[in-house]
N, C-alpha and C positions, 0 to 999 in steps of 0.2 A: 114218581119216585124210582130211583134206580136201585141196583143191588150189586153186591160183589160176587163175581163168579170166577171159576177156574177156566183157563184156556181149554182144558180137557173136557169141560162140561158141554161145550158147543162145537168143538173141533174134534171129529172122530176120524182117525186115520183109516183109510180103506186100501185094499190091495186087490188087484185083478190079475192073478198070475196068467201068463201066456205060454202055451206049448208052441214053440217055434217050429214052423215047417221049413226045413233046410232049403226048399226051392222057392219060397216066397220072399218078396222084398218088403222090408219094414222101414217105417219112418222112426228115427230115434230123436228124442226131444232133449233139449237142454234149456236151462233158465239163465238168462243174462243177469249180470250184476246191476245194482243201483237202479232197480225198478224199470229195467229196459225190456222186460217181457219174456214170454215163452216162445221159443223159436225152434225150427228144424235144425238139428245138428248135422245129420247126414242120413243117407239111406243105405241099407245093407241087406244082403241075403241072410236068411236064418242060419245058414251054414257058417257064416262069418262071425256070428255073435256067440260068445262063449259064456256070458253071464246069464243069470236068471233074470227074466224080464217081466214087466208088468204093464198092463194096458191103461191108458188114460182116455178120458172122454171130454168132449166139448163142455166148457163151463167148470171143469174141476179147478179148485184152488190148489196150486202145486208150489212146492218150494224145494230148494236144494238143501239137503241136510248139511252139506259142507259150507255153503256160501250164503245161507239164509240171513246171517248176521250182517251181510253186505248187500242186502236188498235183493237177493236172488229168489223172488217168488212172483207169482202172477196167475193169470187165468188161461187155461188151455183154449186156444182159438179153434174155430170150426175146421180149419184146414188141417189141424193135427188130431182130429177125432180118430181114435183107434191107434194112435202112435204108441210107442213103447218107451219105457224108462227102466233104469236099474233101481235097486233098492235104496240107492243114495238119494232118490227123489221121493218126497212124501207128498201125497195128495189126500184130500179130506172131503168128508161129508159134513156140511154145516147144519147144525140143529137149529132150524128156524123158529122153534118154539122159545128159544132163548135170545137169538140175535137174527135180525133181518139180514139176508145174504148181501144185499146191496150196501146196507149200512156197514157190515163188517168189511166188505171189499174196499170201501172208501177209507176205512181206518187203516187198512194195510198199505195204502199209498203214502202214509205219513212215516216220519222217523220213529214214531211210537212203536210200530210193529218191528222195525229194525232192532230197537232196544229189547223188545220181547224175545226176539230170536237170539240176540247177543247174550242175554241172561240165561237163555235156555241151551246155550252151547258150552262145551267143555272139551278138554283134551290137551295133548301136547302141542307145541308151537306149530308143527307141520301136520297135525291130525285133529285140529279143532273141528267139531261137528255138533249138530243138534243132538241133545240127549233127551230121551223120551220123558223121564220123570221131571227133569228140570224145566222142560218146555211146557208140558201139560199142567204142571202144578203151580204155575204162576197165576196170581189172582189179579183181576182187573175190575174196574167199576163200569157197569153198563146201565144206561137208562132203560126204563120199561119199554115194552114193544110198541105201545101207543106213541111214546115219545120218539122212539126210533123212526116210526112211520112218519110222524110229523116232521122230524128232522130231514128225512129223505126227500119229502115234498119240497121243503124250503131249500134244501141244499141243491136240489136239481135246478131250481131257479137261479141260485147263486152261481152254480157251475156253468149254466147256460150263458149268463151274463159275463162271467169270467172268460168263457170261451170266445165270446164275441170281442171282448177287450183284447185278448191275446191275438186274435186274428187281425184286429186293427193294428196292434203294436208290431206284429210281424210284417204287415203291409207297409207300415212306416219304415221299418228297417230296410225292406226291399227298395222303397222309393229313395231312401237315404243313400243306399249303395249306388243306385243309378245317378243320384245327384253328384256324388263324389267323382264318378267316372266322367260325368258331363263337365264338371269343373276342370278336370285334367285335360279333357278333349278341347275345351274352349281355350285353355291355357296354351297348349302346343299349336293351336291354329291361329293364335293371336286375337281371338274374339274378346278375351278379358281386358285387353289393353287397346281396343279400337279407339275409345275416346282419348286415351293418353297419347296415341300417335297423332291425333288431330291437333292436340295442344303442344306437341313436341316434334315438329316436322323436320328439324335441322340436326337431329342426332346422327352420329356416325353410323352408316349402314353396316349390316353384317358382313358385306364384302370387305370392308376395311378391317374388321376383326379377323377374318379368314386370312387376309394378306399378312397381318402381323403374326398370326400363328404360324404360317408357313416360313416366315423369316426365323422365328424362334426354333422351329423344328430343324431347319437347315443348320442353325448354329449348334444345336445339341448333337446332330450327326457329326459335324466337323470336329467337335470337342471329344468325340468318342463316347458320349454319354448314352446314346441310343444307336441302334443299327439303322441303316438307311431303309425306310419302309418300302415294301413292294408297291407297285402301282395298283390303284383301285379301279374297278370297272366304272364307267360313266353311269350316272343315274338315269334310268329310263323314265319315259313318260308314265308308264304304269306304276312306278314307285312313288310318283308325286300324287299323293292321295287327296290333296286339296289345293286351292289357289292360295299362293303365298301373299301375305300382306306386303305393302311397300317397305323396302329396306331389309327384308328377310332373304335368306339364301338356303337352297337345298345343299346338304353335304352329307358325307358318310362319317360315322363316328371316328374312324381311324384318321380322318383329316385333322381332327382337333385333339385327339388323345392317343396316347400310347397304350395299346391293349396287351396286357400280360397275363400270366397265370403262375401257378406254383407247382409243387411236387410233394410227394410223401417221402419222408426220410427212410433210408434203408433199414432193414430189420436189425442190422448190427448196431444201430443207434436209435432205439425205439423212443416213442413219445413218452414223456413222463412229466409229472407235476413239478419236479425240481429243476426243469429247464429254465433258460433265461430269455428265450426269444418267443414272443407270442406267435402261435400258429393256428390258423383258423380253417374250418371246412365249410362246405355249403350249409351245414346245419346251424352255423353261426350267423346266417343271413336273415334270421327270422325277425329281427328288429331293424328300425331305421338307422341305428348307429351301433357300431361294435365298440364297446368299452372294456370288454374282457374276453378272453377265449378259454375254452375248456382245457386246451392242450398248450404245452410249451415245449420247445426243443432246444438242444444245445447248439453252440456255434459250430461244433464239429459236424452235427447232422445237417446244418444249414450248408456248410461247404460241400459235404458229400453229395448232396442233391442239387447243388448249383441253383439254389432257390433264393429269390430276392426278398428283401424285407421292404415292404411298401410303407410309405410315410402316412401320417395323419392326413385326412381329407381324401385319400384314395377311395374311389368307388369300387364296390365289389358286387358282381352278379353271380348267382348260382347257375352253373351251366348244366348240371344234371343232379338227380336226386330230388324227389318231390315229397311233399308232406307239409304238415302244419308248421314245422319249424323253419321251413325255407321261405325266404322273403323274395320280393321282386328285385330290389337293389338296396344295398346298405352302404354306409360310409364309415371308414376307419376313424376312430377317435384315439387310437393307439397305433404305434408302429407294429406291423405284423406281417408274417409270411402267410402264404395260403397253400392249400393243396391243389391238385390238378382239376378239381371240380369247380373251381372259382375262376372267373375272369376279372381282371383288375383294370380299372380305367383311370389313367393318370393324364391330366391335361398338359399339353405342351406349354401353354401359356396360361398359368393358373389364374382364375378369378373365382371368387366365391359365387358370383351370380351364375356363371356358366356351369359350375359344378352342380348347383342346385337345380338349374334348368334341365340338365341331363338326368338328374334323379326324377324330376317331374315327367320327362319324356318316357323313362323306363317304367314308372308307376302306371302310366296309361297304356303302354304298348307291350308290357312284359308278357301278357297272356298270348298275344299274337306272335311275339318273338319265340316264346317257348313252344308254340305249335310247329315251329320249324325244326325242332329237335328230332333226332332219329335214333333208333336203337330199340332194345327190348324193354325189360323191366325198368331200366334206368336210361331213358332217352337222353342223348348227348347233344347239347347245343354247342356246336363247335366254335372255335375262335373266329373263323372266317365270317360266320353269321353275325357275330358280335361286331367285328370290325366293319362290315359292310352295311350295318344297320343305318337306315336313312333318317336324318334329322332335319326338321325345318328350323333353321337357326335364326333367332331374332338378333337385332343390334344389342350390344352389351348393355346399354342403358335401359332398354326395354326388358331385358332378361331380369334385371333387378326388380322392376315393377311387377312382372309376371310372378316371380317368386313371392314377393310381398303379398300380392292378392291371393295367390293359392294358399299360402300359410294362413292368412286370415279366414278364408272361406272354409278350409279344412278344419281349422280350430272350431268354427261354428258347428260344423258337422259332428266333430267329436263331442261337443256339448250336447247336441241333440241325441246322439247315440247313447251317451251316458244317461240322459234323462229317460230314454226309452228302456234301457236296461234296468234303471231304478224302478220304473213303472211295472216292468215284468216281475221284478223281485218283490215289489209290494203286493202285486196280485197273488203271487205264490204264497207269500207270508199270510195274506188274508185267508186263503183256502186252508192253509195249515192251522191257523188260529181257530177257524170255524170247526174243523175236525177235532182239534184238541178239546174244545169246549164240549163236544158231543160225548166224549167218554170220560170226562173229568167231573161230570155233574153240573156243568155250567148251563 
């Protein structure tokens, strides 16, 4: 049988005041949001610390009085034994005559304890924090100690099994990532279409496609639509990373595409949402397609910066700036200008097949291409490295088959990835459900 108890019945706040030695160095603790644990914030001399400080010990349950409602609580790890905190951090002695420590600590890993902290917090918008009376006077239902011990024994078995399951799911994700890369590698080396080539020996070779591209490029130069490109360095044997299939040709990207970039409008004509021209930055390259942009600019800003508007199907590569929002290569589904952090790829002789094959090439090789970037915090992948990037070019007919096979195989990978993610979600929901039953009398 369980019973109703107050939080304050078994959680007793403790304080260990510290007299700081000005010459000693101290570890200062912080607690990360969303159940991400207790970590070292910084080290400082006692002379640099102006607040009154308190010592924490290994195994203390600690929370942030300001951010507990956002999951900022956890256990002090051994490496932070003897570290110090301000009075904004609360740590506790747990009365194990009422609640088993392990049992309680498992409950704090659920959204249930987030809600306890949320209800125990109050204040103005900018100063919401845990309030002693509101927090400690909340009533919850706890099973008896024998039930808690039985739960702990059973839950450890469940947790161990769940850990093995998560390890296996993580391993599957790793293998799936490698599979995606192998699919792309086999695509750009012609291995995906080896059987297709045997069945289609008479297709026009890539040399014919390159000849027609050169004719079209010369025509565009003559009509004044593009500037005459500078000569490209010959491809060295070192740059030829594998043996080409029959009918394929090595070429540099600038042989088949015009490589451009953009600019940022002058401050006299700032970016604003009321503009009429789409304008993208490298942060807009996080998805495979660009269907909208965060910023728009005016015609005047466009003219002042001498910036081009690139049409639908133009490929865009992030040249610098890194992070989760940056992608490998994206494709415009709208007409848009870009800033100087983007390189644009516009085919001289457009074909959907070649456009998609170049996307496949960059998806496989982008990490290696990015490794050539130079600079400090924002390494710059300059235009010449994009222009001179070496591509193994298949015949046009084979490009279509490669793209079709890649799309099909990647779609299967997506399905597998979604299933793994669903299994992980189900495993987490199971753990949460088991814990919920423990303190709801189930």
